[in-house]
SESE-727426 format. One record per residue (C-alpha): x, z, y. Coordinates in Angstrom, 1 decimal, always signed. Layout:
BEGIN
<<X,Z,Y>> ...
//
This chain:
BEGIN
<<-13.5,-19.7,+21.6>> <<-13.7,-19.4,+17.8>> <<-9.9,-19.5,+17.5>> <<-9.6,-16.7,+20.1>> <<-12.2,-14.5,+18.4>> <<-10.6,-15.0,+15.0>> <<-7.2,-14.0,+16.3>> <<-8.4,-10.9,+18.3>> <<-7.9,-7.5,+16.7>> <<-11.1,-5.4,+16.4>> <<-12.5,-2.3,+14.8>> <<-11.2,-3.1,+11.3>> <<-7.7,-3.3,+12.7>> <<-8.1,+0.0,+14.5>> <<-8.9,+1.7,+11.2>> <<-5.3,+0.9,+10.2>> <<-4.1,+3.3,+13.0>> <<-4.3,+6.1,+10.4>> <<-1.1,+4.7,+8.8>> <<+1.0,+4.3,+11.9>> <<+3.7,+6.9,+12.4>> <<+6.8,+8.5,+10.8>> <<+6.2,+10.0,+7.4>> <<+7.7,+12.1,+4.6>> <<+6.6,+10.8,+1.2>> <<+6.3,+12.5,-2.2>> <<+6.3,+9.8,-4.9>> <<+4.9,+10.5,-8.3>> <<+5.5,+8.0,-11.1>> <<+3.2,+8.2,-14.2>> <<+5.3,+6.4,-16.8>> <<+4.0,+8.2,-19.9>> <<+0.4,+9.7,-19.9>> <<+1.6,+12.4,-22.3>> <<+4.4,+13.6,-19.9>> <<+4.4,+15.0,-16.4>> <<+5.1,+12.4,-13.7>> <<+8.6,+11.9,-12.3>> <<+8.8,+13.0,-8.7>> <<+11.0,+11.8,-5.9>> <<+11.1,+11.9,-2.1>> <<+11.1,+9.2,+0.5>> <<+10.4,+8.4,+4.1>> <<+8.4,+5.7,+5.8>> <<+8.0,+4.4,+9.3>> <<+4.9,+2.4,+10.1>> <<+4.4,+0.6,+13.4>> <<+2.1,-2.0,+14.9>> <<+3.3,-5.6,+14.7>> <<+2.0,-8.7,+16.3>> <<+0.1,-6.9,+19.1>> <<-2.1,-4.8,+16.9>> <<-2.8,-7.4,+14.2>> <<-0.7,-5.9,+11.4>> <<+0.8,-2.5,+10.4>> <<+4.4,-2.9,+9.3>> <<+5.8,-0.2,+7.0>> <<+9.4,+0.3,+6.2>> <<+9.8,+2.6,+3.1>> <<+13.1,+4.3,+2.0>> <<+13.3,+6.4,-1.1>> <<+14.7,+6.5,-4.6>> <<+13.6,+4.9,-7.9>> <<+15.2,+5.5,-11.3>> <<+18.1,+7.2,-9.6>> <<+18.8,+4.4,-7.2>> <<+18.2,+3.9,-3.5>> <<+15.0,+2.0,-2.9>> <<+13.9,+0.0,+0.2>> <<+10.5,-1.6,+0.7>> <<+8.6,-3.5,+3.4>> <<+4.9,-3.9,+3.7>> <<+2.5,-5.7,+6.1>> <<-1.2,-4.8,+6.2>> <<-3.8,-6.4,+8.3>> <<-7.4,-7.5,+8.5>> <<-8.4,-11.1,+8.3>> <<-11.3,-11.7,+10.7>> <<-12.2,-15.0,+9.0>> <<-12.2,-13.8,+5.4>> <<-13.6,-10.3,+6.3>> <<-11.0,-8.6,+4.1>> <<-7.9,-6.5,+4.5>> <<-4.7,-8.0,+3.1>> <<-1.3,-6.6,+2.3>> <<+2.1,-7.9,+1.3>> <<+4.9,-5.9,-0.2>> <<+8.6,-6.7,-0.9>> <<+11.4,-4.5,-2.0>> <<+15.0,-4.6,-3.0>> <<+14.3,-4.1,-6.7>> <<+12.4,-7.4,-7.1>> <<+12.4,-11.0,-6.0>> <<+8.7,-11.3,-6.0>> <<+6.1,-10.5,-3.4>> <<+3.1,-8.4,-4.2>> <<+0.0,-9.7,-2.4>> <<-3.3,-7.9,-2.5>> <<-6.6,-7.8,-0.6>> <<-9.6,-5.6,-0.3>> <<-12.1,-3.6,+1.7>> <<-12.5,-0.2,+3.4>> <<-15.4,+2.1,+3.0>> <<-17.8,+2.3,+6.0>> <<-16.0,+5.4,+7.4>> <<-12.6,+3.6,+7.2>> <<-11.2,+6.4,+5.1>> <<-10.8,+4.8,+1.7>> <<-9.2,+1.4,+1.3>> <<-9.3,-0.4,-2.0>> <<-7.0,-3.4,-2.7>> <<-6.6,-5.6,-5.7>> <<-3.9,-8.1,-6.4>> <<-1.4,-9.4,-9.0>> <<+2.3,-9.2,-9.3>> <<+5.1,-10.3,-11.6>> <<+5.9,-7.5,-14.0>> <<+9.5,-7.1,-15.1>> <<+8.6,-4.9,-18.1>> <<+6.1,-7.3,-19.7>> <<+7.1,-10.6,-18.2>> <<+3.5,-11.2,-17.0>> <<+3.4,-13.4,-13.9>> <<-0.1,-12.3,-12.8>> <<-0.4,-8.7,-13.8>> <<-3.4,-7.1,-12.2>> <<-3.0,-4.0,-10.0>> <<-5.4,-1.9,-8.0>> <<-4.4,+0.2,-5.0>> <<-6.5,+3.0,-3.4>> <<-5.5,+4.6,-0.1>> <<-7.3,+7.7,+1.0>> <<-7.0,+8.9,+4.5>> <<-7.2,+12.7,+4.3>> <<-6.7,+13.3,+8.0>> <<-4.5,+12.0,+10.9>> <<-1.5,+13.7,+9.3>> <<-1.9,+12.8,+5.6>> <<-2.9,+9.9,+3.4>> <<-2.5,+9.3,-0.3>> <<-1.7,+5.9,-1.9>> <<-2.4,+5.3,-5.6>> <<-1.4,+2.3,-7.7>> <<-3.4,+1.6,-10.9>> <<-2.9,-0.6,-13.8>> <<-6.5,-1.6,-14.9>> <<-5.3,-2.6,-18.4>> <<-4.6,+1.1,-19.1>> <<-8.2,+2.2,-19.0>> <<-8.8,+5.9,-18.2>> <<-5.1,+6.6,-17.6>> <<-4.7,+3.8,-15.2>> <<-2.7,+5.6,-12.4>> <<+0.9,+4.5,-12.4>> <<+2.0,+5.8,-9.0>> <<+0.9,+8.2,-6.3>> <<+2.5,+8.6,-2.9>> <<+1.4,+11.4,-0.6>> <<+2.4,+10.7,+3.0>> <<+2.7,+13.6,+5.4>> <<+3.3,+13.0,+9.1>> <<+6.8,+14.3,+10.3>> 
//
């Protein structure tokens, strides 16, 4: 019975429904705090995987003038009582793993994790992600580098439903 309960999607999984769909994406990269962000466009398709246990997102866009593809899985671990996410893309050989919580309304998700940083060579560079559900047709993803203090935002993606 415990195994069945631990493997059954619940309300926390249902909160991820906000991310399911076909999306246009505007990507802002904040490389230099004294300069405006670089802006590019992309698309994403997010679907339920494993019978409502995970949301799988396929992202297509551009980064530094090159075609960019990424794949994410996000779910809720009933045992650990935390959301978890994994990200891979075609510009890296590492996986970015993070975990976190949602606010009580299920509108703001905050994840923390570490990744290997090609710029610094750090193998456990800290990162924070905040995803704000604006409404059923829009959500905003932010990536932050906590080591940068007040200017910690490094990326912002605004997803608008197609």
